[in-house]
Structures are given as C-alpha cells and as structure tokens.
TIKOLVEX-384354 format. One record per residue: x, y, z of N, C-alpha, C, CB in turn; residue number from 1; residue in one letter. Coordinates in nm, 3 decimals. Glycine has a CB too. Layout:
((X; Y; Z); (X; Y; Z); (X; Y; Z); (X; Y; Z); NUM; "A") ...
END
This chain:
((15.055; 17.197; 11.755); (14.980; 17.079; 11.791); (14.995; 16.976; 11.680); (14.830; 17.113; 11.816); 1; "M") ((15.014; 16.851; 11.715); (15.036; 16.745; 11.618); (14.907; 16.710; 11.546); (15.094; 16.621; 11.686); 2; "A") ((14.920; 16.671; 11.421); (14.808; 16.625; 11.341); (14.761; 16.491; 11.397); (14.847; 16.612; 11.191); 3; "N") ((14.631; 16.468; 11.398); (14.576; 16.344; 11.453); (14.631; 16.222; 11.378); (14.421; 16.346; 11.444); 4; "R") ((14.656; 16.235; 11.249); (14.714; 16.125; 11.171); (14.855; 16.092; 11.220); (14.716; 16.160; 11.021); 5; "R") ((14.927; 16.196; 11.268); (15.063; 16.174; 11.318); (15.061; 16.103; 11.453); (15.137; 16.307; 11.329); 6; "D") ((14.958; 16.129; 11.534); (14.948; 16.068; 11.666); (14.920; 15.919; 11.657); (14.841; 16.136; 11.747); 7; "E") ((14.841; 15.879; 11.557); (14.802; 15.739; 11.543); (14.835; 15.690; 11.403); (14.651; 15.722; 11.574); 8; "F") ((14.961; 15.668; 11.374); (14.999; 15.627; 11.238); (14.933; 15.494; 11.202); (15.152; 15.615; 11.225); 9; "P") ((14.884; 15.486; 11.078); (14.820; 15.365; 11.030); (14.672; 15.358; 11.059); (14.887; 15.248; 11.089); 10; "G") ((14.627; 15.423; 11.165); (14.486; 15.416; 11.202); (14.397; 15.491; 11.102); (14.465; 15.472; 11.342); 11; "E") ((14.448; 15.599; 11.046); (14.372; 15.680; 10.953); (14.429; 15.671; 10.810); (14.369; 15.825; 11.000); 12; "F") ((14.492; 15.562; 10.780); (14.558; 15.550; 10.650); (14.459; 15.557; 10.534); (14.636; 15.420; 10.643); 13; "A") ((14.345; 15.497; 10.550); (14.244; 15.499; 10.444); (14.171; 15.633; 10.449); (14.145; 15.380; 10.459); 14; "D") ((14.175; 15.708; 10.339); (14.114; 15.841; 10.337); (13.969; 15.837; 10.292); (14.193; 15.933; 10.245); 15; "K") ((13.906; 15.721; 10.300); (13.768; 15.707; 10.258); (13.678; 15.788; 10.351); (13.726; 15.558; 10.259); 16; "T") ((13.582; 15.855; 10.292); (13.489; 15.934; 10.373); (13.401; 15.843; 10.458); (13.401; 16.025; 10.283); 17; "S") ((13.344; 15.898; 10.562); (13.255; 15.821; 10.648); (13.137; 15.766; 10.569); (13.205; 15.908; 10.765); 18; "D") ((13.086; 15.847; 10.478); (12.971; 15.803; 10.399); (13.006; 15.682; 10.312); (12.920; 15.919; 10.310); 19; "E") ((13.121; 15.688; 10.250); (13.166; 15.576; 10.166); (13.191; 15.452; 10.251); (13.294; 15.614; 10.088); 20; "E") ((13.248; 15.470; 10.368); (13.272; 15.359; 10.458); (13.140; 15.293; 10.498); (13.349; 15.405; 10.583); 21; "L") ((13.041; 15.374; 10.535); (12.912; 15.320; 10.574); (12.845; 15.247; 10.457); (12.820; 15.432; 10.626); 22; "M") ((12.861; 15.301; 10.337); (12.805; 15.237; 10.218); (12.870; 15.099; 10.198); (12.827; 15.325; 10.093); 23; "R") ((13.001; 15.091; 10.217); (13.070; 14.963; 10.200); (13.029; 14.863; 10.307); (13.222; 14.984; 10.202); 24; "R") ((13.013; 14.909; 10.430); (12.969; 14.821; 10.537); (12.828; 14.770; 10.509); (12.974; 14.893; 10.674); 25; "V") ((12.740; 14.859; 10.465); (12.602; 14.819; 10.435); (12.597; 14.719; 10.321); (12.518; 14.942; 10.401); 26; "A") ((12.683; 14.736; 10.223); (12.686; 14.643; 10.109); (12.729; 14.503; 10.150); (12.778; 14.696; 10.001); 27; "D") ((12.811; 14.493; 10.253); (12.861; 14.362; 10.294); (12.776; 14.298; 10.404); (13.004; 14.375; 10.343); 28; "T") ((12.685; 14.374; 10.462); (12.603; 14.321; 10.570); (12.503; 14.220; 10.514); (12.529; 14.435; 10.643); 29; "A") ((12.487; 14.112; 10.586); (12.389; 14.012; 10.548); (12.262; 14.036; 10.628); (12.443; 13.868; 10.571); 30; "E") ((12.154; 14.063; 10.558); (12.027; 14.086; 10.624); (11.934; 13.969; 10.594); (11.965; 14.219; 10.580); 31; "L") ((11.859; 13.933; 10.691); (11.760; 13.827; 10.675); (11.623; 13.889; 10.689); (11.781; 13.713; 10.778); 32; "H") ((11.527; 13.832; 10.620); (11.391; 13.885; 10.625); (11.336; 13.887; 10.766); (11.300; 13.805; 10.535); 33; "D") ((11.379; 13.795; 10.849); (11.326; 13.787; 10.985); (11.387; 13.890; 11.079); (11.348; 13.649; 11.040); 34; "S") ((11.497; 13.955; 11.036); (11.561; 14.054; 11.122); (11.489; 14.188; 11.110); (11.710; 14.069; 11.087); 35; "E") ((11.445; 14.241; 11.223); (11.378; 14.370; 11.227); (11.434; 14.450; 11.342); (11.225; 14.353; 11.240); 36; "R") ((11.428; 14.579; 11.325); (11.469; 14.666; 11.436); (11.365; 14.654; 11.546); (11.484; 14.815; 11.389); 37; "A") ((11.407; 14.656; 11.671); (11.311; 14.649; 11.781); (11.214; 14.767; 11.777); (11.386; 14.645; 11.916); 38; "P") ((11.091; 14.743; 11.816); (10.989; 14.848; 11.817); (11.031; 14.964; 11.907); (10.854; 14.791; 11.864); 39; "A") ((11.099; 14.935; 12.018); (11.144; 15.042; 12.108); (11.242; 15.135; 12.037); (11.210; 14.984; 12.233); 40; "R") ((11.331; 15.077; 11.956); (11.427; 15.158; 11.881); (11.355; 15.243; 11.777); (11.533; 15.068; 11.813); 41; "L") ((11.260; 15.185; 11.706); (11.183; 15.260; 11.607); (11.112; 15.377; 11.674); (11.082; 15.169; 11.536); 42; "K") ((11.054; 15.352; 11.792); (10.982; 15.458; 11.864); (11.077; 15.570; 11.905); (10.912; 15.399; 11.988); 43; "A") ((11.194; 15.535; 11.953); (11.290; 15.637; 11.995); (11.342; 15.719; 11.878); (11.407; 15.572; 12.069); 44; "R") ((11.366; 15.653; 11.765); (11.412; 15.724; 11.646); (11.303; 15.818; 11.597); (11.451; 15.623; 11.533); 45; "V") ((11.179; 15.769; 11.592); (11.068; 15.853; 11.549); (11.053; 15.975; 11.641); (10.937; 15.772; 11.546); 46; "Y") ((11.061; 15.953; 11.770); (11.050; 16.064; 11.866); (11.161; 16.167; 11.845); (11.055; 16.011; 12.011); 47; "S") ((11.283; 16.119; 11.822); (11.396; 16.210; 11.799); (11.375; 16.289; 11.670); (11.529; 16.131; 11.793); 48; "A") ((11.327; 16.224; 11.565); (11.300; 16.294; 11.440); (11.191; 16.399; 11.457); (11.259; 16.194; 11.332); 49; "L") ((11.088; 16.366; 11.532); (10.979; 16.462; 11.555); (11.027; 16.581; 11.638); (10.861; 16.393; 11.624); 50; "M") ((11.113; 16.557; 11.738); (11.170; 16.666; 11.817); (11.253; 16.758; 11.728); (11.256; 16.612; 11.933); 51; "R") ((11.333; 16.699; 11.640); (11.417; 16.778; 11.550); (11.331; 16.858; 11.452); (11.515; 16.686; 11.472); 52; "A") ((11.226; 16.798; 11.402); (11.136; 16.867; 11.309); (11.067; 16.983; 11.379); (11.031; 16.769; 11.252); 53; "E") ((11.022; 16.962; 11.502); (10.954; 17.068; 11.578); (11.051; 17.180; 11.613); (10.891; 17.011; 11.707); 54; "A") ((11.179; 17.148; 11.632); (11.278; 17.251; 11.664); (11.302; 17.344; 11.546); (11.410; 17.186; 11.706); 55; "A") ((11.278; 17.296; 11.425); (11.297; 17.377; 11.304); (11.184; 17.476; 11.281); (11.312; 17.288; 11.184); 56; "D") ((11.073; 17.458; 11.348); (10.959; 17.547; 11.330); (10.829; 17.473; 11.353); (10.961; 17.609; 11.190); 57; "G") ((10.718; 17.543; 11.335); (10.589; 17.479; 11.361); (10.562; 17.362; 11.264); (10.475; 17.582; 11.351); 58; "P") ((10.499; 17.260; 11.317); (10.461; 17.145; 11.236); (10.333; 17.177; 11.160); (10.442; 17.019; 11.324); 59; "L") ((10.301; 17.093; 11.063); (10.172; 17.109; 10.995); (10.062; 17.092; 11.098); (10.156; 17.005; 10.877); 60; "M") ((9.952; 17.164; 11.080); (9.842; 17.150; 11.174); (9.777; 17.013; 11.157); (9.739; 17.263; 11.156); 61; "S") ((9.705; 16.971; 11.258); (9.637; 16.841; 11.252); (9.537; 16.838; 11.137); (9.567; 16.812; 11.385); 62; "L") ((9.469; 16.950; 11.114); (9.374; 16.957; 11.003); (9.443; 16.938; 10.868); (9.302; 17.090; 11.006); 63; "G") ((9.562; 16.999; 10.853); (9.639; 16.982; 10.729); (9.683; 16.838; 10.711); (9.761; 17.075; 10.729); 64; "E") ((9.727; 16.776; 10.820); (9.766; 16.635; 10.814); (9.648; 16.548; 10.772); (9.820; 16.588; 10.950); 65; "N") ((9.536; 16.574; 10.831); (9.417; 16.495; 10.800); (9.375; 16.514; 10.655); (9.301; 16.532; 10.894); 66; "K") ((9.380; 16.637; 10.605); (9.341; 16.663; 10.467); (9.439; 16.602; 10.366); (9.331; 16.813; 10.443); 67; "S") ((9.561; 16.574; 10.411); (9.660; 16.507; 10.325); (9.647; 16.355; 10.329); (9.803; 16.547; 10.367); 68; "C") ((9.550; 16.306; 10.404); (9.526; 16.163; 10.409); (9.585; 16.092; 10.529); (9.580; 16.101; 10.288); 69; "G") ((9.649; 16.166; 10.618); (9.707; 16.107; 10.739); (9.595; 16.072; 10.837); (9.809; 16.204; 10.804); 70; "Q") ((9.602; 15.954; 10.894); (9.505; 15.914; 10.995); (9.551; 15.971; 11.128); (9.489; 15.759; 11.003); 71; "T") ((9.462; 16.041; 11.196); (9.495; 16.096; 11.328); (9.458; 15.996; 11.434); (9.423; 16.230; 11.352); 72; "L") ((9.535; 15.995; 11.542); (9.500; 15.908; 11.654); (9.386; 15.972; 11.733); (9.623; 15.881; 11.745); 73; "C") ((9.336; 15.901; 11.827); (9.223; 15.947; 11.909); (9.252; 16.083; 11.973); (9.192; 15.844; 12.017); 74; "F") ((9.369; 16.098; 12.031); (9.402; 16.221; 12.102); (9.423; 16.338; 12.005); (9.527; 16.200; 12.187); 75; "F") ((9.481; 16.310; 11.889); (9.497; 16.415; 11.788); (9.361; 16.460; 11.736); (9.585; 16.365; 11.672); 76; "E") ((9.268; 16.366; 11.722); (9.132; 16.402; 11.680); (9.068; 16.495; 11.783); (9.045; 16.274; 11.662); 77; "E") ((9.087; 16.465; 11.911); (9.031; 16.551; 12.016); (9.088; 16.692; 12.008); (9.059; 16.491; 12.154); 78; "L") ((9.218; 16.704; 11.991); (9.280; 16.836; 11.983); (9.235; 16.907; 11.856); (9.434; 16.824; 11.986); 79; "V") ((9.221; 16.831; 11.747); (9.183; 16.890; 11.619); (9.043; 16.952; 11.624); (9.189; 16.785; 11.510); 80; "Q") ((8.951; 16.891; 11.699); (8.815; 16.945; 11.707); (8.795; 17.039; 11.825); (8.715; 16.832; 11.716); 81; "I") ((8.895; 17.048; 11.912); (8.885; 17.134; 12.030); (8.888; 17.281; 11.989); (9.000; 17.104; 12.129); 82; "A") ((8.821; 17.365; 12.067); (8.821; 17.509; 12.036); (8.949; 17.577; 12.086); (8.697; 17.577; 12.100); 83; "P") ((9.060; 17.540; 12.023); (9.190; 17.601; 12.057); (9.250; 17.660; 11.930); (9.287; 17.495; 12.121); 84; "V") ((9.348; 17.745; 11.947); (9.412; 17.811; 11.833); (9.492; 17.715; 11.746); (9.501; 17.921; 11.881); 85; "G") ((9.524; 17.763; 11.627); (9.601; 17.681; 11.532); (9.740; 17.647; 11.585); (9.614; 17.753; 11.400); 86; "E") ((9.797; 17.733; 11.669); (9.930; 17.703; 11.722); (9.926; 17.577; 11.809); (9.985; 17.822; 11.803); 87; "S") ((9.819; 17.557; 11.884); (9.805; 17.437; 11.965); (9.784; 17.314; 11.877); (9.687; 17.451; 12.063); 88; "A") ((9.726; 17.334; 11.760); (9.701; 17.223; 11.669); (9.823; 17.190; 11.584); (9.583; 17.255; 11.579); 89; "K") ((9.929; 17.268; 11.600); (10.053; 17.242; 11.528); (10.161; 17.186; 11.620); (10.103; 17.370; 11.461); 90; "S") ((10.125; 17.154; 11.741); (10.220; 17.096; 11.836); (10.232; 16.946; 11.812); (10.176; 17.124; 11.982); 91; "L") ((10.340; 16.889; 11.857); (10.359; 16.744; 11.851); (10.287; 16.684; 11.971); (10.512; 16.705; 11.849); 92; "N") ((10.164; 16.644; 11.950); (10.081; 16.590; 12.058); (10.143; 16.464; 12.118); (9.939; 16.558; 12.006); 93; "I") ((10.217; 16.390; 12.037); (10.280; 16.266; 12.084); (10.377; 16.290; 12.199); (10.353; 16.198; 11.970); 94; "C") ((10.433; 16.410; 12.208); (10.529; 16.440; 12.315); (10.469; 16.424; 12.453); (10.583; 16.580; 12.299); 95; "R") ((10.338; 16.444; 12.466); (10.275; 16.435; 12.598); (10.186; 16.311; 12.611); (10.194; 16.560; 12.624); 96; "V") ((10.191; 16.224; 12.512); (10.105; 16.105; 12.514); (10.175; 15.989; 12.584); (10.066; 16.065; 12.370); 97; "C") ((10.099; 15.917; 12.664); (10.157; 15.803; 12.734); (10.192; 15.688; 12.639); (10.060; 15.753; 12.841); 98; "H") ((10.133; 15.684; 12.520); (10.167; 15.580; 12.422); (10.313; 15.591; 12.382); (10.076; 15.590; 12.298); 99; "A") ((10.363; 15.712; 12.367); (10.504; 15.732; 12.332); (10.595; 15.676; 12.440); (10.533; 15.882; 12.309); 100; "R") ((10.565; 15.708; 12.563); (10.648; 15.661; 12.675); (10.648; 15.508; 12.681); (10.598; 15.721; 12.810); 101; "V") ((10.531; 15.449; 12.668); (10.522; 15.303; 12.670); (10.600; 15.241; 12.554); (10.375; 15.258; 12.665); 102; "L") ((10.582; 15.296; 12.435); (10.648; 15.241; 12.316); (10.799; 15.253; 12.323); (10.597; 15.311; 12.191); 103; "A") ((10.849; 15.360; 12.383); (10.994; 15.378; 12.394); (11.057; 15.287; 12.498); (11.025; 15.522; 12.427); 104; "E") ((10.977; 15.231; 12.589); (11.034; 15.152; 12.698); (10.990; 15.006; 12.700); (10.998; 15.214; 12.827); 105; "H") ((10.890; 14.971; 12.620); (10.841; 14.833; 12.618); (10.839; 14.782; 12.474); (10.700; 14.823; 12.682); 106; "M") ((10.883; 14.659; 12.455); (10.885; 14.603; 12.320); (10.745; 14.577; 12.267); (10.965; 14.473; 12.318); 107; "E") ((10.656; 14.527; 12.346); (10.518; 14.504; 12.304); (10.425; 14.589; 12.390); (10.480; 14.353; 12.315); 108; "N") ((10.435; 14.718; 12.372); (10.357; 14.812; 12.454); (10.207; 14.788; 12.434); (10.394; 14.959; 12.419); 109; "A") ((10.130; 14.794; 12.541); (9.984; 14.771; 12.531); (9.911; 14.896; 12.480); (9.928; 14.730; 12.668); 110; "P") ((9.936; 14.931; 12.355); (9.870; 15.045; 12.293); (9.808; 14.997; 12.162); (9.970; 15.164; 12.268); 111; "I") ((9.686; 15.042; 12.134); (9.612; 14.987; 12.021); (9.535; 15.092; 11.942); (9.517; 14.882; 12.069); 112; "Y") ((9.563; 15.221; 11.958); (9.484; 15.324; 11.893); (9.510; 15.330; 11.743); (9.513; 15.458; 11.955); 113; "W") ((9.405; 15.342; 11.665); (9.420; 15.363; 11.521); (9.489; 15.497; 11.498); (9.282; 15.358; 11.447); 114; "N") ((9.578; 15.501; 11.401); (9.644; 15.625; 11.367); (9.766; 15.659; 11.450); (9.549; 15.735; 11.377); 115; "G") ((9.791; 15.584; 11.555); (9.907; 15.611; 11.641); (10.032; 15.553; 11.576); (9.886; 15.550; 11.785); 116; "C") ((10.132; 15.636; 11.547); (10.253; 15.583; 11.483); (10.325; 15.481; 11.571); (10.348; 15.696; 11.449); 117; "P") ((10.314; 15.496; 11.701); (10.383; 15.403; 11.791); (10.322; 15.264; 11.788); (10.381; 15.457; 11.932); 118; "Y") ((10.194; 15.254; 11.759); (10.129; 15.125; 11.743); (10.183; 15.055; 11.618); (9.974; 15.141; 11.735); 119; "V") ((10.201; 15.133; 11.512); (10.248; 15.073; 11.387); (10.389; 15.016; 11.400); (10.245; 15.176; 11.275); 120; "S") ((10.471; 15.067; 11.490); (10.607; 15.015; 11.506); (10.607; 14.873; 11.559); (10.686; 15.105; 11.600); 121; "F") ((10.505; 14.837; 11.637); (10.496; 14.700; 11.689); (10.470; 14.602; 11.575); (10.383; 14.689; 11.794); 122; "K") ((10.399; 14.647; 11.473); (10.354; 14.558; 11.366); (10.443; 14.559; 11.244); (10.217; 14.596; 11.326); 123; "N") ((10.553; 14.634; 11.250); (10.639; 14.641; 11.130); (10.777; 14.585; 11.158); (10.652; 14.785; 11.081); 124; "S") 
END
C-alpha cells in the first residue's frame, strides 16, 4: 500500500505537528473584544464535556459540589435534599433538564435559574 505522502505529493510537505499548526494559527488570528462564541456553542461544548466526564466514572455528589462553593441550580438543590441514594446525587442532572435543551438550540434561551451553567453562557 502506498504511503499517504506519496499519494498527495506536496500536500504533507510540512512535518509540523497538528498542535504546532494550531498554535501558529491561533497566534495569527485577530480577535476583537466584541467577538464571543455563541451561547448555543458554549452549551453544546459544556454538555459534551459533562458527558465525557460522566463516562469516566461517577461525578462528585451535589453535596460535595456545594461544599466546594459551587452554586447549585434549583433542580440540583431539589435532588440534593431528596431522600435518594448518593448514586442519584452523583448523576449529571443537567442531562434531563429542559434548560440544557433550550440552551443548546436557542441563542437567548428563556432560562433564568441561579446556579444554572447554561444561564451563565448567555451572559458571557
């Protein structure tokens, strides 16, 4: 089988790693203070990160998050005080919350709960 470099001569001439290439592109990019990532994109990235974190094992419990200074949203507070086991309190509650769905699909989602990470994406 032919080497990929042989199939497309000149296309892979630069042996720079992907990381170095991305660093060079980032260094040349012009950013303006007014440019921000869309809230929908932030919400989708956050959701993907939370799914990946949950796939690696149980998350910190809501009580642990709260004791570390994290503000819980209304629904997380309800689960945290509910008479359920610790395994239920270590789930990603956002996965079943309608705020996540709204934030991932609407730029100015009508969500206003304190402690909700998806609300903060609208304001950042």
